[in-house]
Backbone bond lengths (Angstrom), bond angles and torsions (degrees), N, CA, C in turn:
res aa  C-N    CA-C-N  psi(-1)  N-CA   C-N-CA  omega(-1)  CA-C   N-CA-C  phi
1 M - - - 1.447 - - 1.482 108.92 -
2 D 1.339 116.71 129.38 1.489 119.75 175.75 1.469 114.59 -75.72
3 E 1.248 111.87 164.28 1.568 118.62 -171.42 1.525 109.59 -61.08
4 T 1.326 117.64 -42.57 1.491 120.08 -177.13 1.450 110.33 -65.78
5 S 1.362 120.29 -40.10 1.477 120.21 177.14 1.546 112.25 -65.86
6 Q 1.337 113.20 -33.60 1.469 113.67 178.40 1.555 110.81 -69.99
7 K 1.303 115.01 -40.85 1.498 116.87 176.36 1.477 111.00 -55.79
8 I 1.336 118.11 -47.01 1.455 121.07 177.13 1.593 114.64 -56.88
9 I 1.321 112.98 -46.38 1.426 119.20 177.73 1.526 111.70 -57.10
10 D 1.387 115.12 -53.35 1.393 126.37 178.69 1.588 113.63 -51.32
11 A 1.378 110.32 -47.74 1.398 117.37 178.97 1.525 111.70 -63.27
12 A 1.267 114.60 -46.52 1.512 120.75 -178.14 1.555 112.20 -60.41
13 M 1.333 113.77 -48.87 1.474 118.85 -178.94 1.530 111.97 -64.13
14 T 1.324 116.17 -38.38 1.449 119.36 177.72 1.527 112.47 -64.38
15 L 1.334 115.97 -44.06 1.433 121.27 177.93 1.478 113.78 -66.30
16 I 1.286 117.97 -37.77 1.426 122.27 176.93 1.558 109.92 -67.56
17 R 1.249 115.01 -38.84 1.536 119.50 174.76 1.471 109.84 -61.82
18 D 1.366 118.79 -42.75 1.437 122.60 -174.79 1.544 115.21 -83.63
19 Q 1.341 120.21 -32.58 1.370 120.31 -175.37 1.500 117.56 -131.91
20 G 1.411 119.98 -2.19 1.386 127.28 175.89 1.566 107.65 93.02
21 Y 1.311 110.33 161.01 1.499 120.80 -177.38 1.533 110.84 -65.56
22 V 1.253 119.95 -50.27 1.487 123.38 -177.76 1.587 110.54 -58.45
23 A 1.271 114.74 -48.99 1.488 117.71 -177.01 1.575 113.07 -69.27
24 T 1.291 118.16 -17.89 1.450 119.45 -177.76 1.530 109.86 -88.57
25 T 1.319 113.20 124.35 1.493 120.23 179.96 1.506 111.00 -101.01
26 T 1.313 116.66 163.91 1.477 120.34 173.08 1.494 111.56 -66.74
27 K 1.327 119.98 -26.97 1.430 124.01 173.43 1.521 111.27 -64.04
28 D 1.380 111.71 -47.00 1.450 114.94 178.46 1.514 112.44 -62.82
29 I 1.301 118.60 -41.89 1.468 125.00 175.91 1.501 111.96 -54.96
30 A 1.387 116.04 -52.92 1.440 120.63 178.08 1.443 114.95 -55.75
31 R 1.396 115.50 -46.44 1.457 120.65 -177.63 1.506 106.73 -64.10
32 A 1.336 120.99 -45.79 1.428 119.84 -179.99 1.470 117.39 -63.79
33 A 1.365 117.45 -29.68 1.384 125.06 177.30 1.490 115.45 -82.88
34 G 1.319 113.63 -16.98 1.524 119.73 177.15 1.527 110.38 78.23
35 V 1.405 113.47 33.75 1.394 118.66 171.91 1.515 111.80 -131.01
36 N 1.373 116.23 168.15 1.496 112.64 176.80 1.528 107.97 -89.31
37 E 1.390 112.10 164.81 1.432 117.55 -174.54 1.540 114.07 -62.29
38 C 1.322 115.49 -34.18 1.515 118.47 174.55 1.523 111.71 -53.50
39 T 1.325 116.52 -44.79 1.479 119.43 -179.73 1.471 111.98 -62.49
40 L 1.356 115.06 -41.91 1.494 120.09 177.25 1.528 109.48 -57.13
41 F 1.368 118.73 -44.56 1.421 121.02 -178.66 1.488 112.66 -71.13
42 R 1.348 117.98 -29.27 1.441 121.33 177.82 1.540 111.69 -70.31
43 K 1.411 116.48 -36.15 1.396 121.42 177.80 1.513 117.81 -76.43
44 F 1.337 111.72 -33.70 1.541 123.84 -177.65 1.542 107.03 -138.77
45 G 1.306 109.17 148.85 1.534 113.35 -179.19 1.529 111.31 -71.41
46 N 1.313 116.10 -32.50 1.422 119.73 -176.08 1.603 114.94 -167.98
47 K 1.187 117.59 175.95 1.490 120.80 175.80 1.444 116.94 -49.53
48 K 1.327 113.86 -46.39 1.498 122.84 -179.90 1.556 107.72 -60.23
49 D 1.322 118.05 -45.96 1.480 119.56 -179.13 1.531 113.09 -60.20
50 I 1.334 115.01 -35.61 1.489 121.29 179.32 1.515 107.29 -63.78
51 V 1.287 116.73 -48.23 1.528 123.65 -176.17 1.576 107.71 -64.04
52 L 1.263 115.05 -46.84 1.500 118.50 -178.01 1.570 111.80 -63.72
53 Q 1.374 116.14 -32.97 1.445 115.52 171.13 1.523 114.12 -73.55
54 G 1.300 114.92 -26.89 1.506 120.91 -176.05 1.524 108.23 -71.79
55 I 1.343 113.88 -42.41 1.552 114.00 -173.24 1.545 109.41 -74.76
56 T 1.289 121.26 -7.80 1.404 121.77 171.82 1.532 114.14 -79.20
57 Q 1.337 116.45 -14.44 1.421 121.21 -173.57 1.558 107.67 -91.83
58 E 1.337 117.10 136.87 1.389 122.12 -179.68 1.519 115.43 -55.18
59 K 1.275 115.36 -41.11 1.451 120.55 179.85 1.495 111.61 -58.16
60 W 1.380 122.31 -23.46 1.439 123.83 179.84 1.506 116.60 -108.78
61 R 1.235 112.25 12.74 1.579 121.80 169.90 1.506 112.77 -128.64
62 A 1.272 114.84 155.16 1.477 116.12 -168.84 1.582 110.36 -77.80
63 N 1.351 116.72 -9.58 1.481 117.51 -178.89 1.465 115.80 54.18
64 V 1.396 116.67 44.02 1.419 124.16 171.19 1.496 108.09 -90.61
65 T 1.322 117.15 107.31 1.461 126.58 -176.43 1.544 107.07 -126.60
66 P 1.326 114.80 162.85 1.517 115.60 176.70 1.506 112.52 -60.12
67 E 1.345 119.54 -26.07 1.506 120.47 -174.64 1.537 108.89 -67.90
68 I 1.294 122.59 -22.38 1.434 120.01 -179.12 1.462 111.88 -76.87
69 F 1.400 117.77 -11.67 1.426 121.60 176.42 1.451 118.81 -105.14
70 K 1.370 112.76 19.98 1.507 117.84 -175.16 1.482 113.11 -90.54
71 N 1.240 120.46 -11.17 1.510 126.80 -176.07 1.512 110.48 -80.95
72 V 1.323 116.80 61.68 1.496 118.40 -176.64 1.540 110.43 -102.38
73 R 1.284 116.90 157.12 1.419 127.86 -179.83 1.525 113.67 -109.61
74 W 1.393 112.25 -7.45 1.501 119.12 -173.49 1.521 111.97 62.84
75 E 1.352 111.83 36.56 1.456 117.80 175.22 1.593 102.75 -129.46
76 L 1.282 119.00 119.71 1.406 125.13 -167.51 1.596 112.93 -51.56
77 R 1.290 117.38 -56.25 1.430 119.59 -176.66 1.476 116.80 -61.37
78 P 1.292 119.58 -53.89 1.465 119.00 179.32 1.648 113.80 -64.41
79 D 1.342 115.23 -31.55 1.414 119.66 178.00 1.467 113.12 -71.06
80 L 1.322 116.71 -43.44 1.490 117.35 175.66 1.579 112.26 -64.40
81 E 1.342 113.39 -40.03 1.491 117.00 173.98 1.490 111.26 -56.79
82 M 1.354 117.72 -42.16 1.438 123.31 177.30 1.515 114.46 -61.73
83 F 1.398 116.11 -40.35 1.446 120.29 177.06 1.514 109.56 -63.88
84 L 1.315 120.42 -48.11 1.478 121.03 -177.43 1.539 112.67 -67.32
85 T 1.410 114.30 -39.41 1.476 119.72 -178.86 1.540 107.44 -63.21
86 A 1.333 116.23 -52.69 1.480 122.46 -179.04 1.540 112.17 -49.98
87 Y 1.335 114.28 -45.65 1.492 120.68 -179.96 1.500 108.72 -66.14
88 M 1.316 118.18 -49.57 1.444 118.04 -169.89 1.573 112.02 -75.58
89 E 1.350 117.98 -23.37 1.422 120.28 174.33 1.543 110.23 -62.54
90 R 1.362 116.35 -29.38 1.431 120.42 -173.38 1.520 110.69 -97.51
91 I 1.258 118.11 -30.58 1.486 122.13 -175.33 1.542 104.54 -95.75
92 T 1.230 116.04 78.41 1.463 127.27 176.45 1.477 112.80 -74.12
93 P 1.310 118.99 162.03 1.501 118.66 173.58 1.531 112.42 -58.33
94 D 1.293 117.42 -34.67 1.484 120.21 179.61 1.517 109.59 -66.72
95 F 1.343 116.79 -39.60 1.441 123.04 176.62 1.550 111.51 -61.09
96 V 1.333 111.65 -48.03 1.437 118.76 -178.35 1.585 111.07 -57.52
97 K 1.314 112.23 -44.69 1.467 119.31 179.07 1.605 110.89 -62.65
98 L 1.274 113.41 -43.10 1.486 120.82 177.77 1.576 108.75 -62.10
99 S 1.207 116.75 -44.17 1.475 124.62 -176.38 1.530 108.30 -61.83
100 I 1.360 115.02 -40.76 1.445 115.79 177.89 1.581 111.51 -65.08
101 G 1.327 112.70 -38.92 1.504 115.77 -179.02 1.516 108.52 -67.76
102 L 1.252 119.50 -30.99 1.443 121.75 177.10 1.504 119.67 -74.12
103 R 1.360 112.72 -3.65 1.428 122.47 174.38 1.487 115.42 -88.45
104 A 1.276 117.51 5.01 1.447 119.55 -175.18 1.534 107.65 -60.15
105 P 1.339 122.19 146.42 1.437 122.48 -176.25 1.557 113.24 -61.57
106 Q 1.286 117.46 -27.97 1.502 120.70 177.77 1.560 113.15 -70.12
107 L 1.356 115.35 -14.78 1.448 119.03 -178.57 1.592 113.94 -117.03
108 Y 1.320 113.13 -23.12 1.411 116.15 -159.57 1.589 114.00 -63.24
109 G 1.240 117.58 -27.44 1.522 119.71 175.21 1.520 110.23 -58.54
110 E 1.319 118.74 -38.06 1.445 123.05 179.70 1.502 115.62 -90.40
111 T 1.364 117.43 -32.08 1.481 117.96 178.50 1.463 114.51 -84.50
112 A 1.372 121.03 -26.14 1.454 122.78 -177.33 1.499 115.07 -51.82
113 P 1.362 117.53 -48.49 1.475 117.03 178.99 1.519 116.52 -59.06
114 L 1.277 116.71 -33.88 1.505 124.21 176.72 1.533 107.14 -71.17
115 I 1.343 117.06 -47.22 1.447 119.07 -176.97 1.527 109.79 -64.76
116 M 1.352 117.98 -39.05 1.514 120.00 178.41 1.482 116.94 -65.12
117 Q 1.378 114.01 -15.74 1.533 114.54 -178.71 1.588 108.75 -66.23
118 I 1.390 115.62 -26.12 1.460 118.72 177.47 1.445 114.87 -64.27
119 P 1.318 120.25 -62.59 1.486 118.14 178.81 1.510 113.94 -61.75
120 H 1.382 117.64 -33.15 1.471 120.09 178.94 1.504 110.53 -61.86
121 A 1.368 117.22 -45.29 1.494 120.83 179.59 1.495 110.59 -58.86
122 F 1.322 115.95 -46.69 1.493 118.63 -178.99 1.530 110.88 -67.15
123 V 1.313 120.90 -52.51 1.429 121.96 -177.89 1.525 114.07 -64.53
124 S 1.290 119.63 -44.56 1.454 118.15 176.27 1.507 114.93 -64.71
125 S 1.308 117.15 -41.75 1.384 121.93 175.62 1.516 116.70 -57.74
126 L 1.343 110.37 -46.40 1.542 117.49 -178.60 1.550 107.82 -72.55
127 T 1.287 119.08 -35.12 1.506 122.15 177.91 1.583 107.64 -59.78
128 E 1.315 116.55 -51.83 1.444 119.50 178.67 1.452 114.04 -60.26
129 Y 1.345 116.90 -40.16 1.455 121.79 179.02 1.565 109.51 -61.46
130 L 1.385 117.00 -49.93 1.463 120.57 175.49 1.517 115.91 -57.12
131 K 1.271 117.52 -38.89 1.475 123.40 177.23 1.511 106.58 -62.67
132 E 1.286 120.26 -49.75 1.510 121.66 177.35 1.475 113.06 -62.81
133 M 1.280 120.23 -36.29 1.514 122.71 176.44 1.576 108.51 -64.26
134 E 1.312 115.29 -36.55 1.543 116.88 176.73 1.439 109.87 -68.96
135 Q 1.349 119.90 -41.31 1.512 123.56 176.61 1.544 111.13 -59.11
136 R 1.279 114.04 -36.33 1.512 120.46 -179.80 1.538 111.31 -77.48
137 G 1.354 116.64 -3.88 1.443 118.60 -175.33 1.485 118.27 75.01
138 K 1.333 116.74 17.58 1.404 119.56 -176.76 1.554 115.98 -96.21
139 I 1.269 116.40 -12.76 1.445 125.05 172.69 1.529 111.09 -143.70
140 A 1.340 117.65 155.14 1.479 121.50 -176.64 1.522 109.75 -77.32
141 P 1.325 117.14 154.40 1.526 119.01 174.64 1.542 109.32 -55.53
142 A 1.333 112.07 147.44 1.514 116.80 -179.71 1.511 103.58 -169.98
143 D 1.383 111.30 176.91 1.460 118.00 175.96 1.530 105.18 -84.52
144 F 1.341 119.61 97.98 1.411 125.08 -170.59 1.484 113.58 -75.43
145 E 1.348 118.11 -28.68 1.450 119.36 174.56 1.480 109.05 -65.06
146 S 1.361 120.50 -45.63 1.428 121.41 177.63 1.526 113.81 -61.12
147 M 1.342 117.00 -38.61 1.447 120.30 177.13 1.524 109.70 -62.66
148 A 1.378 117.93 -44.63 1.492 121.30 178.66 1.553 109.55 -64.45
149 M 1.298 117.67 -38.40 1.473 118.26 173.62 1.530 115.14 -58.26
150 V 1.327 116.18 -42.60 1.457 123.41 179.70 1.488 106.73 -63.40
151 I 1.300 120.76 -47.57 1.431 123.55 -175.35 1.575 109.70 -67.03
152 F 1.345 113.04 -41.69 1.482 116.54 -179.74 1.555 109.45 -68.03
153 S 1.288 116.62 -45.35 1.480 120.90 -179.34 1.547 112.97 -58.53
154 S 1.283 116.49 -42.42 1.495 117.58 178.71 1.531 112.10 -70.38
155 T 1.387 113.81 -36.94 1.435 116.64 177.00 1.556 115.70 -68.53
156 F 1.337 113.21 -42.02 1.468 118.27 172.91 1.590 109.26 -61.41
157 G 1.261 116.03 -47.45 1.487 118.44 179.29 1.522 114.62 -55.80
158 F 1.336 114.49 -44.66 1.396 118.06 179.61 1.610 108.59 -65.37
159 T 1.262 117.40 -46.19 1.428 121.93 -178.81 1.479 110.91 -60.01
160 F 1.351 117.83 -48.60 1.434 124.37 178.22 1.505 113.08 -57.58
161 L 1.347 117.00 -48.74 1.417 123.39 -176.85 1.566 110.70 -66.71
162 K 1.337 118.55 -38.18 1.406 121.14 -179.73 1.535 109.69 -70.04
163 A 1.235 117.96 -34.81 1.467 124.21 175.40 1.555 111.90 -68.40
164 S 1.288 115.66 -35.93 1.438 118.76 178.93 1.485 115.49 -82.67
165 F 1.388 118.03 -38.40 1.392 120.46 -174.13 1.516 115.82 -119.92
166 N 1.325 118.74 -1.48 1.420 124.59 179.44 1.540 110.75 52.37
167 Q 1.256 121.44 -119.79 1.459 122.20 -178.10 1.493 115.23 -92.22
168 E 1.344 117.73 -0.03 1.531 121.16 -178.41 1.482 113.81 -67.19
169 L 1.256 120.88 -33.70 1.451 122.14 177.33 1.499 116.57 -86.84
170 T 1.283 116.62 -37.53 1.504 120.66 178.14 1.578 107.56 -154.51
171 K 1.241 110.62 142.39 1.481 117.16 170.90 1.567 116.79 -82.26
172 L 1.308 110.47 -6.87 1.495 119.24 179.39 1.516 111.48 -58.87
173 E 1.331 117.80 121.53 1.411 123.55 -179.44 1.527 109.17 -86.00
174 Q 1.369 114.79 163.20 1.456 122.89 -177.68 1.540 112.68 -52.57
175 T 1.263 118.19 -50.96 1.471 119.87 -174.95 1.499 109.93 -63.65
176 E 1.300 120.07 -46.75 1.502 121.74 175.67 1.525 110.98 -61.33
177 Y 1.334 119.61 -39.72 1.421 120.39 177.72 1.500 110.09 -61.44
178 I 1.283 117.84 -45.79 1.509 120.93 -177.41 1.578 108.41 -60.18
179 K 1.319 115.78 -49.97 1.483 117.19 -179.74 1.479 114.14 -59.53
180 K 1.382 116.58 -47.23 1.489 119.57 -179.63 1.492 114.64 -65.78
181 S 1.410 115.59 -37.15 1.486 113.90 -178.07 1.559 109.69 -75.75
182 V 1.355 118.87 -29.47 1.427 118.89 175.94 1.494 108.97 -68.74
183 D 1.307 116.44 -41.75 1.522 117.51 174.47 1.548 114.30 -54.24
184 L 1.331 114.41 -46.55 1.467 119.92 178.64 1.514 109.46 -60.15
185 F 1.277 116.98 -47.13 1.437 120.27 -175.82 1.571 110.47 -62.11
186 I 1.301 115.55 -48.84 1.489 124.24 -176.74 1.558 107.09 -60.98
187 N 1.333 116.52 -43.62 1.462 118.21 178.60 1.486 114.50 -62.38
188 G 1.332 114.31 -28.85 1.472 121.59 -179.78 1.496 114.56 -77.02
189 I 1.385 114.30 -24.24 1.526 115.09 -170.54 1.559 104.91 -117.13
190 S 1.285 122.55 6.61 1.424 120.34 -175.53 1.577 111.08 -57.84
191 I 1.272 113.71 143.25 1.495 121.47 179.32 1.527 108.10 -71.47
């Protein structure tokens, strides 16, 4: 990818993060990238093409993959804290805002599969981890996919709300949230 194309992608993704897909125009992108609009159209067919190129780049996706959840000790508390921490380190407020912008109806058919990789990586990795913990006799048998969905949903909710409202909704910080939610979960499934 040449430098001009990268500037255009970076400008587009930043603008979509800050003001949404619909509100971002090709004129805005060209201005932010420091190029004229003709250059933008020569490099990319349209605004949608720019965004679809952007979301393939690691810098514009959260890079939440099953590999980030492999560093387990087979001890429930530190492992659950690791799952939540690994997710929250990657799903930053900026990424949440960009993700919202990438859900515009004009894009969603193409962006949804990439966006869905994030919750899928978390839920499937945690489900497999919980199954293995049960096989090791460390937790009781249960519906592990439902458990993983509960943990993911609360983690996603906290992350989304903090990105949207910062300290207005709760003063609870990420580290404290992780510890308290892991405590609640562990108390709920104790043998």
